[in-house]
C-alpha positions in Angstrom: 0.0 0.0 0.0 1.4 3.4 -1.0 1.6 6.3 1.5 -1.1 8.0 -0.5 -3.5 5.1 0.0 -2.6 4.6 3.6 -3.1 8.3 4.3 -6.5 8.3 2.6 -7.5 5.3 4.8 -6.3 7.1 8.0 -8.1 10.3 7.2 -11.3 8.5 6.6 -11.1 6.9 10.0 -10.2 10.0 12.0 -12.5 12.5 10.2 -14.9 12.4 13.2 -12.6 14.7 15.2 -11.4 18.0 13.6 -8.2 18.2 15.7 -7.2 14.6 15.0 -8.0 15.1 11.3 -5.8 18.2 11.2 -2.9 16.4 12.9 -3.1 13.5 10.5 -3.4 15.7 7.5 -0.2 17.6 8.4 1.6 14.3 9.1 0.5 13.0 5.8 1.9 16.0 4.0 5.3 15.1 5.4 5.0 11.5 4.3 4.0 12.2 0.7 7.0 13.5 -1.1 6.2 13.1 -4.8 4.9 16.3 -6.3 2.2 14.6 -8.4 1.0 12.6 -5.4 0.8 15.8 -3.3 -1.4 17.4 -6.0 -3.7 14.3 -6.2 -3.8 14.3 -2.4 -4.9 17.9 -2.3 -7.6 17.3 -4.9 -8.8 14.2 -3.0 -8.9 16.1 0.3 -11.0 18.9 -1.2 -13.4 16.4 -2.8 -13.7 14.1 0.3 -13.6 16.6 3.1 -13.9 20.1 1.6 -17.4 20.6 2.8 -16.7 19.3 6.3 -13.3 20.9 7.0 -12.8 23.7 4.5 -10.6 25.9 6.8 -8.3 23.1 7.8 -7.8 22.0 4.2 -7.2 25.6 3.0 -4.7 26.2 5.8 -2.9 22.9 5.2 -2.5 23.5 1.5 -2.2 27.3 1.8 -5.2 27.9 -0.4 -6.9 31.2 -0.6 
């Protein structure tokens, strides 16, 4: 399992708690090193959790 897939699995499990979600999101950004995977990860986060945690995701990816 790639780090990208593992990270998706972890975020799906912890998304019930905003602080835990944020912690795991930041940790995931350190694990995923490939630029293409980071872009895919960002898009996936927006699609999956953008409605639930828009501020956390914007801050994590420095989106305006």
